[in-house]
Every structure is written in C-alpha cells, then in structure tokens.
C-alpha positions as CSV (number, residue, x, y, z in Angstrom):
1,M,-40.6,117.6,141.4
2,A,-39.8,119.8,144.4
3,W,-38.6,116.7,146.3
4,A,-36.3,115.6,143.5
5,T,-34.8,119.1,143.2
6,A,-34.3,119.3,147.0
7,E,-32.6,115.9,147.0
8,L,-30.3,116.8,144.1
9,R,-29.4,120.1,145.8
10,A,-28.5,118.2,148.9
11,L,-26.2,115.9,146.9
12,L,-24.6,118.8,145.2
13,A,-24.0,120.5,148.6
14,G,-22.3,117.3,149.7
15,G,-19.8,117.6,146.9
16,V,-21.4,115.4,144.2
17,T,-21.0,116.4,140.6
18,V,-23.7,115.4,138.1
19,L,-22.9,114.6,134.5
20,A,-25.9,114.7,132.3
21,D,-24.8,113.1,129.0
22,H,-26.9,114.0,125.9
23,A,-28.9,116.4,128.0
24,E,-31.1,117.5,125.1
25,Q,-32.5,113.9,125.2
26,L,-33.6,114.0,128.8
27,N,-37.3,113.8,129.6
28,R,-38.8,117.1,130.5
29,W,-39.1,116.3,134.2
30,S,-35.4,115.4,134.6
31,A,-34.4,118.4,132.6
32,E,-36.4,120.7,134.8
33,V,-35.0,119.2,138.0
34,L,-31.5,119.8,136.6
35,E,-32.3,123.4,135.6
36,R,-33.8,124.1,139.1
37,A,-30.8,122.6,140.8
38,R,-28.5,124.7,138.5
39,S,-30.1,127.8,139.9
40,G,-28.6,126.9,143.3
41,P,-25.4,128.1,144.9
42,D,-23.0,126.0,142.6
43,P,-24.3,125.5,139.1
44,S,-20.9,124.3,137.9
45,A,-21.5,121.0,139.8
46,I,-23.9,120.0,137.0
47,V,-22.2,119.3,133.7
48,R,-24.4,118.8,130.7
49,T,-23.2,117.5,127.4
50,L,-25.1,118.8,124.4
51,L,-24.7,118.3,120.6
52,T,-24.8,122.1,120.2
53,A,-24.3,125.0,122.5
54,P,-27.5,126.4,124.0
55,P,-28.7,129.8,122.7
56,G,-27.2,132.6,124.6
57,A,-24.4,130.5,126.2
58,R,-21.3,132.5,127.1
59,P,-18.0,131.3,125.7
60,E,-16.7,130.4,129.2
61,E,-19.7,128.1,129.7
62,V,-18.9,126.0,126.6
63,A,-16.2,123.5,126.0
64,R,-16.1,122.2,122.4
65,L,-14.9,118.7,121.7
66,E,-13.3,118.3,118.3
67,P,-13.0,115.0,116.5
68,L,-10.0,113.0,117.6
69,E,-7.1,111.9,115.4
70,E,-6.6,108.2,115.0
71,A,-3.4,108.3,117.1
72,A,-5.3,109.8,120.0
73,L,-7.5,106.6,120.2
74,R,-4.5,104.3,120.7
75,P,-3.8,104.7,124.5
76,P,-7.0,103.0,125.7
77,F,-6.1,99.8,123.8
78,A,-3.5,97.9,125.8
79,C,-2.5,94.7,124.1
80,P,0.6,93.1,122.5
81,D,1.1,94.2,118.9
82,R,4.1,92.2,117.9
83,L,2.2,89.5,115.9
84,L,-1.4,90.3,115.5
85,H,-1.5,94.1,115.5
86,L,-4.8,94.0,117.4
87,R,-4.4,97.4,118.9
88,E,-3.8,99.2,115.5
89,D,-6.6,97.3,113.9
90,A,-9.1,98.1,116.7
91,V,-8.1,101.8,116.7
92,R,-8.4,102.0,113.0
93,L,-11.8,100.4,113.0
94,L,-13.0,102.7,115.8
95,W,-11.7,105.7,113.9
96,V,-13.3,104.6,110.6
97,R,-16.7,104.1,112.3
98,T,-16.7,107.3,114.3
99,A,-14.5,109.7,112.3
100,G,-13.0,110.6,115.6
101,D,-16.3,112.0,116.9
102,C,-16.6,110.7,120.5
103,R,-20.4,111.3,120.4
104,R,-20.7,108.6,117.7
105,G,-19.0,105.9,119.8
106,S,-22.1,105.2,122.0
107,T,-24.1,104.2,118.9
108,L,-21.7,101.5,117.7
109,R,-23.0,97.9,117.7
C-alpha cells in the first residue's frame, strides 16, 4: 500500500487530478490509498463523489448537485428535430428515468 500511495502522490505532484466516482463503493485498499494521498500537500487534487456528505465535512468541502430540470438535459443531444423530434424524445425519456438525478444515469440499461 505504501508503494501505491507514493505513486499516487508523485502523480498528484505532477499536476494530475484524481476523480473517485462513488467513493463510498471503493474497496478498502483503494479508499485507504486515496485517504493517505489526501493527507499530502494538495488534498484538493483528489475529488471524491459521494451520495452523502461525510460526517464532519465543512461546507466549503462539499458541493451539492441538485437534480436537473428537463431543459438542462437538452444541450448534449445534438440532432435535427424538424421531423422526428429525437432530441426532445431522448431528453424526455432520460429525465423520466432519472428524475434529473445525474447519479441515476449510470444505472440505466
């Protein structure tokens, strides 16, 4: 584990930013390596996404993502709408299935 922590710290020192999505689901070894590396000189280079804020988190450490409105989902869909309305249909279906919660998008099949 010390080797992995040292390697991660070297990457962070080189300007790499780590995004750990669904960090509460990481295995314990990966979570510990991230925690050890966060205790280094630049803990902000490791961004963890969590379903809930960790106990004792300060407000400046937490960015809360609210569910998106249906209209906010339209820009990523780039297709002609004159005849088939594919964009609106795709956006509407995505919004119905996720209720605008971006965390639910990764579970769609």
